[in-house]
PAPA-23375 format. One line per field, with one value per atom (N, C-alpha, C): x, y, z. Coordinates in pm, 1 decimal. Example, Ala and Ser with C-alpha at 12.3 -4.5 7.8 and 13.67 -1.06 7.14 Angstrom:
x [1319.0;1230.0;1320.0;1285.0;1367.0;1290.0]
y [-569.0;-450.0;-330.0;-225.0;-106.0;3.0]
z [780.0;780.0;780.0;708.0;714.0;787.0]
This chain:
x [11533.8;11449.0;11529.8;11471.7;11541.4;11562.6;11669.2;11693.1;11617.0;11551.6;11472.0;11358.6;11332.1;11232.2;11097.1;10990.7;10857.0;10822.5;10870.5;10841.6;10910.8;11029.6;11096.5;11015.0;10963.0;10878.2;10754.5;10695.0;10576.1;10606.5;10718.4;10754.0;10777.0;10839.5;10861.2;10730.5;10636.0;10507.6;10431.8;10427.4;10355.8;10416.8;10548.9;10615.8;10580.3;10541.2;10503.5;10351.7;10278.3;10134.4;10049.2;10111.2;10037.2;10029.5;9931.1;9907.4;9926.8;10007.5;10012.8;9882.0;9816.8;9683.7;9687.1;9804.1;9812.4;9939.6;9980.5;10102.4;10076.3;10148.4;10143.1;10264.7;10300.6;10401.2;10331.3;10390.7;10327.0;10325.5;10209.0;10192.6;10162.1;10181.7;10140.4;9991.3;9951.8;9809.6;9763.5;9853.2;9812.7;9804.3;9863.5;9852.4;9936.8;10048.5;10133.4;10239.6;10244.1;10347.9;10487.3;10585.8;10722.4;10772.9;10855.6;10914.3;10997.6;11035.5;11105.3;11239.6;11300.9;11430.9;11420.7;11297.3;11278.0;11271.5;11306.5;11295.9;11150.8;11118.8;10981.1;10944.2;10821.3;10771.3;10751.7;10800.7;10792.1;10713.8;10708.2;10635.3;10557.8;10435.5;10353.4;10306.8;10315.6;10260.9;10151.8;10031.5;9922.4;9926.6;9914.6;9934.6;9814.6;9771.4;9658.1;9646.0;9522.6;9495.4;9396.3;9420.7;9327.5;9357.4;9257.6;9283.1;9313.3;9335.5;9343.7;9479.4;9585.6;9720.4;9738.2;9696.6;9718.6;9639.0;9514.7;9431.8;9494.4;9544.8;9607.2;9729.5;9808.0;9926.0;9884.7;9788.5;9741.9;9688.3;9609.4;9550.4;9658.1;9767.2;9873.8;9964.8;9980.6;10083.2;10030.6;9904.9;9859.2;9884.2;9949.7;9981.7;9964.0;9881.6;9793.6;9675.5;9581.0;9466.8;9379.5;9397.5;9318.4;9384.2;9503.6;9569.7;9482.0;9458.6;9372.5;9447.7;9371.0;9431.9;9514.4;9465.9;9541.8;9674.9;9672.2;9795.4;9894.6;9843.3;9929.7;9985.3;9899.7;9944.4;10058.5;10045.6;10149.7;10278.1;10267.0;10383.9;10456.8;10384.6;10445.5;10490.4;10407.9;10433.8;10533.2;10540.2;10638.1;10781.0;10820.0;10955.4;10975.5;10869.3;10882.0;10908.6;10839.6;10864.8;11008.0;11057.6;11195.9;11294.4;11264.2;11349.3;11357.6;11247.5;11241.8;11283.6;11334.5;11372.8;11252.5;11140.0;11017.7;10962.8;10859.5;10789.3;10645.3;10597.7;10461.4;10364.0;10253.9;10142.7;10019.6;9934.3;9827.1;9689.3;9588.0;9453.8;9386.3;9439.4;9382.7;9457.9;9544.9;9620.4;9524.8;9563.9;9489.2;9580.5;9539.0;9417.7;9426.6;9310.5;9311.1;9380.4;9443.3;9510.0;9415.4;9432.0;9335.2;9353.3;9330.1;9351.6;9259.1;9137.3;9046.5;9097.0;9152.8;9212.2;9332.1;9411.5;9527.9;9483.6;9376.3;9325.9;9282.2;9218.1;9178.2;9300.9;9405.8;9528.3;9593.0;9583.3;9644.1;9569.0;9442.0;9366.8;9329.1;9318.5;9288.0;9147.8;9077.0;8945.0;8843.6;8717.2;8605.2;8514.2;8418.8;8322.0;8202.3;8170.3;8057.3;7926.9;7811.5;7683.0;7671.0;7752.4;7749.9;7835.0;7907.1;7995.8;8135.5;8157.8;8289.6;8366.2;8497.4;8580.6;8575.3;8554.9;8551.0;8669.1;8737.1;8855.4;8814.3;8869.6;8828.6;8858.1;8963.0;8996.9;8945.2;8967.2;8936.8;8794.6;8722.2;8588.2;8585.9;8494.1;8480.8;8566.7;8646.2;8715.6;8863.5;8889.3;9025.2;9015.9;9125.9;9127.6;9269.1;9277.1;9407.7;9455.9;9579.1;9638.7;9747.0;9806.4;9912.3;9942.2;10017.0;10077.0;10224.9;10309.0;10453.8;10495.1;10555.9;10603.0;10753.8;10798.3;10939.4;10985.2;11109.0;11165.2;11225.8;11221.4;11269.6;11152.9;11179.2;11080.4;11104.9;11023.3;11040.2;10962.5;11021.8;10951.7;10836.7;10716.1;10595.6;10531.4;10457.5;10382.6;10280.4;10252.1;10154.4;10015.4;9935.6;9798.3;9719.8;9644.4;9561.9;9432.4;9393.9;9267.5;9150.8;9125.9;9018.0;8882.1;8794.3;8657.4;8586.8;8489.4;8411.9;8329.6;8354.3;8282.9;8132.0;8090.1;7946.8;7870.5;7943.5;7876.6;7813.0;7866.9;7813.8;7731.7;7701.4;7620.5;7477.3;7395.6;7258.4;7171.2;7188.8;7099.0;7133.7;7262.0;7308.2;7247.6;7274.8;7214.5;7256.9;7367.8;7412.9;7307.7;7225.0;7126.8;6992.0;6972.2;6843.4;6851.8;6972.4;6992.7;6990.0;7020.2;7026.7;6890.7;6883.9;6755.6;6685.5;6759.3;6696.7;6711.3;6743.9;6753.2;6842.9;6960.0;7049.7;7120.0;7120.8;7191.6;7094.1;7101.0;7010.4;7080.8;7211.9;7289.7;7354.4;7301.3;7359.1;7386.5;7334.0;7351.5;7353.8;7411.6;7423.2;7361.1;7255.0;7186.1;7258.3;7358.5;7442.8;7362.8;7277.4;7201.8;7113.9;7051.1;6965.2;7048.1;7165.2;7255.6;7300.5;7347.2;7398.7;7288.9;7168.5;7057.9;7023.4;7027.2;6996.5;7099.1;7224.3;7328.6;7314.3;7244.7;7223.5;7098.5;7039.3;6919.6;6951.6;6870.0;6890.1;6883.1;6801.7;6788.7;6917.1;7001.4;7126.0;7242.0;7216.7;7324.6;7394.4;7320.6;7380.6;7485.1;7449.4;7544.5;7658.6;7626.2;7727.7;7830.8;7783.6;7872.0;7945.8;7885.2;7943.9;7985.4;7949.9;7980.0;7857.0;7862.3;7751.5;7690.9;7559.9;7493.3;7495.7;7483.6;7488.4;7626.0;7727.6;7864.0;7886.1;7834.3;7850.0;7772.7;7673.9;7594.1;7667.7;7772.6;7846.4;7914.2;7897.9;7958.1;8108.3;8164.6;8304.9;8394.0;8503.0;8600.5;8553.0;8472.4;8417.7;8525.2;8640.2;8746.7;8813.6;8781.1;8847.7;8754.3;8633.8;8539.3;8603.4;8584.1;8644.0;8587.6;8673.5;8630.9;8546.4;8459.8;8373.1;8443.6;8558.2;8628.0;8668.6;8717.9;8757.7;8635.6;8528.9;8406.4;8351.9;8345.4;8294.9;8382.5;8513.2;8604.1;8571.1;8556.1;8531.1;8390.3;8291.4;8155.4;8146.8;8215.2;8214.9;8281.5;8389.4;8457.1;8365.7;8287.6;8195.1;8087.9;8032.7;7929.3;7984.3;8105.5;8165.8;8187.4;8235.9;8259.2;8129.7;8023.7;7894.0;7843.8;7859.0;7809.4;7888.6;8015.5;8096.5;8060.4;8011.1;7976.7;7833.1;7750.1;7607.5;7590.2]
y [2260.6;2197.6;2181.3;2217.9;2210.1;2064.6;2044.5;1913.6;1899.0;2006.7;1998.4;1897.7;1817.8;1713.0;1758.4;1737.3;1767.5;1680.1;1558.6;1468.9;1517.1;1580.0;1637.1;1754.1;1837.4;1949.1;1896.7;1792.6;1733.8;1680.6;1610.1;1557.4;1669.7;1778.3;1891.7;1951.2;1967.9;2025.6;1936.2;1806.9;1712.7;1709.5;1719.9;1720.8;1844.9;1951.8;2077.0;2087.1;1977.2;1967.0;2032.2;2059.8;2114.1;2010.3;2030.0;1936.8;2006.4;1951.9;2006.9;1975.6;2079.1;2061.4;2079.8;2092.6;2106.4;2175.2;2151.0;2204.9;2250.4;2350.0;2382.6;2467.2;2457.4;2545.9;2671.1;2783.6;2913.3;2948.6;2990.4;3043.3;3191.5;3261.3;3401.9;3410.0;3504.4;3522.4;3451.9;3376.6;3309.9;3406.2;3523.3;3621.0;3590.3;3517.7;3482.6;3591.0;3656.8;3758.4;3695.3;3774.3;3725.3;3694.4;3591.1;3562.2;3679.0;3668.7;3778.0;3808.5;3710.5;3734.4;3811.9;3844.1;3923.9;3845.1;3718.8;3634.3;3597.6;3560.7;3522.9;3393.8;3388.1;3265.4;3159.1;3039.5;2932.9;2812.6;2793.8;2680.6;2729.1;2681.8;2715.5;2586.0;2584.2;2474.8;2533.9;2481.2;2524.4;2445.0;2515.4;2454.9;2485.0;2382.4;2403.6;2296.9;2274.2;2172.9;2069.9;1946.5;1836.0;1732.4;1700.5;1617.7;1704.7;1645.1;1721.0;1783.1;1751.0;1789.1;1939.2;2019.4;2163.1;2223.0;2179.2;2232.3;2202.8;2082.5;2046.5;2132.4;2158.4;2243.0;2386.9;2438.2;2575.0;2589.4;2492.3;2499.5;2499.8;2427.1;2418.9;2540.3;2603.9;2707.2;2849.2;2872.3;3011.3;3088.8;3201.9;3285.8;3431.4;3508.2;3462.3;3384.4;3351.0;3270.8;3344.9;3475.1;3555.2;3561.0;3504.6;3505.8;3437.4;3503.5;3445.8;3339.6;3256.3;3154.2;3219.0;3330.8;3400.2;3451.7;3509.5;3561.5;3448.2;3337.5;3222.4;3163.1;3152.5;3096.3;3178.7;3310.9;3398.3;3381.6;3375.2;3364.3;3232.6;3126.0;2994.6;2968.7;3007.6;2967.7;3059.1;3185.8;3272.7;3224.6;3192.4;3139.7;3000.1;2919.3;2786.8;2802.0;2896.8;2923.0;2966.6;3055.8;3102.1;2985.8;2893.5;2775.8;2692.5;2693.7;2617.0;2701.7;2822.9;2914.7;2952.1;2973.8;3013.9;3138.5;3195.4;3310.9;3268.3;3299.3;3263.3;3373.1;3333.4;3423.3;3367.8;3458.7;3415.8;3451.3;3367.3;3394.6;3512.8;3560.2;3675.8;3804.3;3799.9;3919.3;4024.7;4148.8;4261.5;4334.7;4352.1;4297.4;4145.6;4078.4;3932.8;3873.1;3761.4;3687.8;3578.8;3536.6;3445.6;3298.8;3267.8;3129.8;3031.5;3071.4;2978.6;2947.1;3047.3;3023.5;2930.0;2950.3;2862.6;2720.6;2707.3;2572.7;2502.6;2575.9;2517.8;2478.3;2559.8;2528.1;2400.9;2381.0;2262.2;2134.7;2148.4;2034.8;1931.6;1969.5;1871.8;1886.4;1991.7;2015.4;2049.0;2036.6;2078.3;2165.7;2232.0;2312.6;2227.2;2223.3;2144.4;2223.6;2158.2;2232.5;2339.3;2327.8;2430.1;2551.2;2542.4;2651.5;2637.4;2544.1;2519.5;2425.1;2431.1;2338.0;2200.2;2097.1;1960.8;1882.7;1813.1;1734.8;1587.7;1511.5;1372.2;1290.5;1324.1;1252.1;1322.6;1454.4;1527.7;1581.1;1570.2;1622.3;1773.1;1819.2;1962.4;2003.6;1909.4;1931.1;1962.2;2065.1;2113.7;2264.4;2333.0;2477.3;2521.6;2626.2;2680.8;2779.1;2761.3;2853.6;2939.8;2894.0;2971.3;2909.3;2983.3;2931.1;2966.5;2866.2;2890.4;2905.4;3018.3;3043.7;3024.8;2941.4;2911.7;2973.3;3022.9;3074.9;2963.6;2841.6;2724.9;2650.9;2584.5;2495.0;2356.4;2319.3;2192.8;2082.8;1966.9;1852.7;1813.4;1811.2;1790.1;1656.6;1600.6;1478.4;1503.7;1402.1;1415.3;1439.8;1521.1;1544.1;1412.3;1387.2;1266.0;1284.1;1410.7;1440.9;1365.5;1387.1;1313.4;1352.3;1254.6;1281.4;1367.7;1442.8;1525.3;1432.5;1429.3;1334.7;1359.0;1480.6;1511.3;1453.6;1420.4;1367.8;1231.5;1158.0;1025.4;1022.4;1139.4;1149.8;1183.9;1081.6;1101.7;1178.9;1154.3;1214.7;1358.7;1393.2;1527.9;1577.3;1505.7;1544.7;1682.1;1732.9;1866.8;1972.8;1949.0;2049.8;2035.3;1930.7;1908.8;1905.1;1925.9;1910.1;2041.4;2151.0;2279.2;2315.0;2347.7;2378.4;2501.3;2590.9;2713.1;2721.5;2608.6;2602.2;2713.2;2728.0;2836.6;2806.2;2679.2;2641.5;2594.0;2657.4;2620.1;2535.1;2523.3;2458.6;2558.9;2680.8;2788.3;2913.8;2919.3;3037.3;2997.7;3085.5;3065.1;3184.9;3161.6;3267.6;3292.8;3378.1;3402.2;3462.5;3564.3;3619.4;3516.1;3427.3;3324.8;3230.8;3193.1;3104.3;3171.8;3295.6;3365.0;3387.0;3421.5;3444.1;3315.4;3202.9;3073.7;3041.6;3070.0;3039.3;3117.8;3228.5;3312.4;3275.6;3161.8;3114.9;2984.7;2945.8;2816.3;2699.7;2712.3;2606.4;2587.2;2689.0;2681.9;2619.8;2570.2;2518.1;2398.6;2315.4;2197.0;2239.2;2332.8;2381.0;2457.1;2531.8;2613.1;2526.2;2424.6;2343.4;2234.4;2184.3;2071.0;2104.3;2225.4;2262.7;2255.9;2324.4;2333.7;2196.6;2183.9;2054.9;2011.0;2104.4;2069.9;2016.6;2080.0;2034.3;1894.3;1870.6;1739.8;1630.5;1668.1;1567.4;1507.7;1573.5;1522.7;1390.8;1287.4;1155.9;1147.6;1247.7;1242.2;1294.6;1223.3;1270.6;1264.2;1166.0;1158.2;1146.7;1088.6;1072.4;1206.6;1312.3;1440.4;1546.8;1507.8;1602.6;1668.3;1800.7;1872.9;1824.3;1815.2;1784.9;1901.6;1877.2;1984.3;2113.6;2105.3;2228.4;2310.9;2245.4;2316.2;2371.2;2292.6;2339.2;2463.1;2459.6;2573.4;2696.4;2678.0;2789.9;2859.3;2782.6;2840.8;2902.1;2836.0;2890.3;3020.1;3024.8;3146.7;3261.0;3231.0;3334.6;3386.0;3296.1;3336.2;3429.6;3394.2;3476.5;3614.0;3618.2;3746.9;3834.1;3773.0;3849.9;3906.4;3826.7;3874.7;3990.9;3982.6;4090.7;4218.4;4205.9;4324.7;4391.9;4311.4;4365.2;4415.8;4379.8;4421.7;4564.6]
z [-3298.2;-3196.4;-3067.6;-2955.1;-2827.0;-2785.3;-2709.3;-2649.2;-2517.7;-2472.8;-2351.1;-2372.0;-2271.9;-2283.5;-2227.2;-2305.4;-2256.6;-2136.6;-2136.5;-2023.3;-1896.2;-1909.6;-1793.0;-1736.1;-1826.1;-1783.1;-1711.7;-1769.1;-1706.8;-1566.4;-1552.0;-1420.6;-1320.1;-1365.7;-1276.8;-1229.9;-1322.8;-1287.0;-1190.7;-1218.3;-1132.2;-991.6;-983.6;-854.2;-773.5;-843.5;-779.1;-758.9;-784.8;-762.5;-872.2;-986.9;-1100.5;-1213.2;-1300.6;-1409.3;-1542.9;-1633.8;-1768.8;-1842.4;-1893.0;-1954.3;-2105.0;-2164.1;-2307.9;-2349.3;-2474.7;-2529.0;-2672.9;-2718.2;-2861.5;-2899.8;-3027.4;-3084.3;-3133.4;-3106.9;-3129.3;-3276.5;-3323.6;-3458.6;-3450.5;-3560.8;-3567.3;-3542.8;-3462.6;-3433.5;-3306.6;-3240.7;-3117.2;-2997.5;-3013.0;-2905.0;-2783.5;-2803.9;-2691.2;-2673.1;-2557.8;-2537.4;-2543.3;-2578.1;-2583.4;-2442.5;-2427.9;-2295.1;-2245.0;-2118.9;-2053.1;-2118.4;-2185.1;-2245.2;-2377.3;-2419.0;-2538.4;-2666.5;-2663.5;-2783.3;-2806.0;-2926.9;-2960.1;-2887.8;-2840.0;-2779.4;-2887.8;-2862.0;-2961.8;-2912.4;-2779.8;-2723.0;-2602.1;-2587.8;-2471.6;-2405.0;-2273.1;-2193.6;-2102.9;-2113.0;-2027.0;-1897.4;-1786.8;-1653.9;-1566.9;-1492.9;-1405.0;-1300.2;-1258.9;-1158.4;-1213.8;-1175.4;-1202.5;-1094.6;-1015.4;-899.0;-778.2;-662.2;-536.6;-504.0;-578.7;-535.5;-520.3;-620.4;-611.2;-497.2;-480.1;-372.7;-236.5;-218.0;-92.4;-64.2;-167.7;-148.9;-117.2;-191.3;-167.1;-24.5;20.5;154.6;262.9;237.8;336.3;333.9;218.0;202.9;206.8;178.8;165.0;293.8;282.2;396.3;352.6;421.1;530.5;476.4;563.5;520.9;419.6;409.5;314.9;177.7;160.6;29.7;-73.5;-185.9;-287.5;-367.9;-438.1;-521.3;-633.3;-686.6;-790.2;-735.7;-617.5;-557.2;-530.6;-477.7;-449.5;-578.3;-679.7;-807.4;-864.4;-860.0;-911.4;-832.0;-698.3;-613.4;-634.3;-667.9;-681.7;-825.5;-921.9;-1061.3;-1132.7;-1096.1;-1162.0;-1138.7;-1015.3;-996.3;-1054.5;-1058.9;-1120.3;-1270.6;-1334.1;-1474.7;-1496.9;-1412.1;-1424.8;-1409.7;-1320.3;-1301.3;-1428.6;-1506.5;-1630.9;-1752.8;-1728.6;-1836.2;-1922.9;-1857.6;-1925.3;-1858.6;-1918.5;-1862.2;-1833.6;-1714.0;-1675.2;-1715.5;-1780.3;-1809.1;-1738.6;-1688.5;-1601.6;-1658.6;-1633.5;-1685.6;-1618.7;-1505.9;-1438.0;-1472.3;-1572.9;-1614.2;-1669.2;-1659.8;-1718.0;-1815.7;-1941.1;-2002.6;-2013.2;-2022.1;-2021.9;-2143.6;-2122.3;-2229.2;-2283.1;-2408.7;-2474.2;-2433.9;-2307.0;-2261.5;-2330.9;-2362.1;-2429.4;-2570.2;-2636.8;-2769.0;-2757.3;-2651.8;-2632.2;-2600.1;-2523.1;-2494.1;-2620.9;-2709.8;-2839.0;-2920.5;-2916.1;-2989.3;-2935.5;-2804.1;-2744.0;-2781.4;-2818.3;-2869.5;-2767.9;-2639.4;-2535.1;-2475.7;-2514.5;-2456.5;-2565.4;-2526.7;-2609.3;-2524.4;-2586.1;-2512.4;-2476.2;-2348.5;-2299.2;-2315.0;-2300.0;-2303.8;-2195.4;-2090.3;-1984.4;-2020.7;-2131.7;-2172.3;-2118.1;-2023.9;-1969.3;-2060.5;-2052.0;-2127.1;-2061.3;-2142.9;-2090.9;-2148.6;-2059.9;-2094.2;-2096.8;-2190.7;-2204.1;-2078.5;-2006.0;-1883.2;-1758.6;-1748.7;-1626.9;-1625.5;-1734.8;-1740.3;-1720.0;-1634.6;-1604.2;-1485.2;-1433.2;-1307.3;-1328.0;-1404.7;-1424.0;-1443.5;-1424.8;-1444.2;-1478.9;-1558.1;-1598.4;-1494.1;-1450.9;-1354.0;-1418.5;-1529.3;-1595.3;-1730.6;-1809.8;-1932.3;-1927.0;-1949.8;-1953.7;-2099.1;-2131.8;-2268.3;-2273.9;-2365.9;-2386.0;-2518.0;-2518.8;-2642.6;-2727.5;-2677.9;-2752.4;-2817.6;-2926.8;-2986.0;-2927.8;-2831.7;-2760.8;-2832.7;-2845.3;-2905.5;-2814.4;-2869.4;-2789.3;-2820.9;-2723.5;-2751.0;-2862.3;-2940.0;-3047.7;-2988.1;-3059.9;-3017.1;-3021.8;-2916.3;-2914.1;-2991.0;-3017.8;-3085.7;-3022.2;-2891.8;-2826.6;-2883.2;-2889.1;-2933.6;-2828.4;-2874.7;-2782.1;-2694.7;-2561.9;-2477.5;-2470.0;-2499.1;-2493.1;-2612.0;-2720.4;-2838.7;-2814.8;-2717.8;-2690.5;-2560.6;-2508.1;-2385.2;-2424.5;-2435.4;-2485.3;-2387.3;-2258.8;-2157.0;-2124.5;-2131.7;-2098.2;-1966.6;-1857.7;-1728.3;-1680.8;-1733.6;-1693.5;-1724.8;-1826.3;-1869.3;-1799.8;-1722.5;-1658.2;-1506.3;-1453.1;-1308.3;-1232.4;-1296.8;-1228.2;-1168.6;-1038.6;-973.7;-1030.0;-1093.3;-1146.4;-1297.4;-1362.0;-1507.1;-1563.7;-1502.0;-1544.0;-1676.4;-1717.6;-1839.0;-1945.7;-2061.7;-2171.4;-2276.9;-2269.3;-2373.0;-2464.9;-2465.8;-2547.6;-2463.9;-2342.2;-2259.0;-2112.2;-2030.2;-1886.0;-1816.8;-1739.8;-1668.2;-1536.1;-1541.4;-1424.5;-1310.5;-1331.1;-1219.2;-1149.3;-1225.4;-1162.3;-1076.9;-1127.9;-1053.9;-924.8;-933.5;-816.2;-712.5;-758.2;-665.4;-590.9;-661.0;-598.4;-489.9;-513.2;-417.6;-288.6;-293.5;-176.2;-97.9;-128.6;-59.0;14.2;112.8;178.4;80.5;-21.8;-120.9;-202.4;-200.9;-277.1;-202.0;-79.4;3.6;-60.4;-131.2;-193.2;-295.8;-383.1;-484.0;-417.5;-313.0;-247.2;-175.3;-108.3;-25.6;-101.4;-210.2;-281.0;-424.2;-471.2;-608.4;-695.6;-807.8;-902.0;-929.3;-907.3;-925.2;-1070.9;-1161.5;-1304.1;-1340.9;-1289.2;-1316.5;-1257.9;-1138.7;-1073.4;-1145.1;-1223.8;-1294.8;-1412.7;-1461.6;-1575.5;-1540.4;-1623.9;-1593.9;-1626.8;-1692.8;-1734.1;-1621.6;-1595.5;-1497.0;-1353.8;-1320.9;-1185.0;-1078.6;-1113.3;-1014.8;-979.7;-1051.8;-1031.8;-972.9;-932.6;-873.2;-751.6;-738.4;-627.1;-493.8;-394.9;-258.1;-206.4;-106.2;-57.8;-21.6;44.4;85.1;-36.1;-139.7;-260.9;-333.6;-339.5;-403.5;-335.5;-202.1;-126.2;-147.0;-153.3;-176.7;-308.5;-415.4;-546.8;-555.3;-498.9;-503.8;-422.9;-309.0;-228.9;-303.0;-375.3;-454.3;-564.1;-625.9;-730.3;-673.9;-557.7;-496.3;-457.6;-401.9;-367.5;-490.4;-596.4;-719.4;-774.2;-769.2;-816.8;-733.0;-601.0;-514.3;-534.6;-568.8;-594.1;-726.1;-820.8;-951.5;-960.9;-865.9;-869.3;-820.2]
C-alpha cells in the first residue's frame, strides 16, 4: 500500500479548481489502461467539476477564446497528472473509455430518471473531466454508499418540467430537445440550462451559472447540427 495520501491528492485537485468525484482500486475487467510507466493501474481517481471553480478558471485561461473545454482540460490535467505521478485518461478519448462504469465502481453516483448520473451532494451539477490512473495502491476513503436521492423524491419534477416532454424516465428524445432549443420558446433552456435538470431539488447550490449553462447548451446544439 502506498504512503501517498488520498487527502493530499484531494487538496491538490481542489487547489487547481477540480473536484475529486470518486476513487476505486482497479479490478480485472475495469478497462483501465496502464499508466504511462507501463505498470498496471492500481488506483483510479475520477476528476471533474462541481461548483463554479473550474468554470471560472477555464473562462479566465482559455486561449484563444475558441479553445474548447476538452482541449483546455487536456492541456491542464495531463501535466497535473504527471505532477502526481499518474496518467490522465479523458472521457473524450477515441475510442471512448468506460467512464460510466468507473463512476459506478467509485460508488458515488446513481442514475437519475433523466439518464444522467446524480450525486447525493452535487445532484446533476457535476461532470467528469478526467480519470487519473496510479500504479500505486493508494489508501482510499471508505465508500459512503449514499442512498439514491431519487428514491425519496415523490414528485420527480424532472420528468414533468420539460416543455417538449423529452424525458420519459426510460428514454431521452434527443431530436425533440435539440429542435426545441432552436426555437424562441427554447431560450429559457438555452440561456439557463435544461429546465428538467434545473427542476431537480438535489444539489441546488451547485446549479451552473447562466454563462456556463449557455456554453454547454450551445455546444450541444452545435454537436447536433454537425451530426444531422
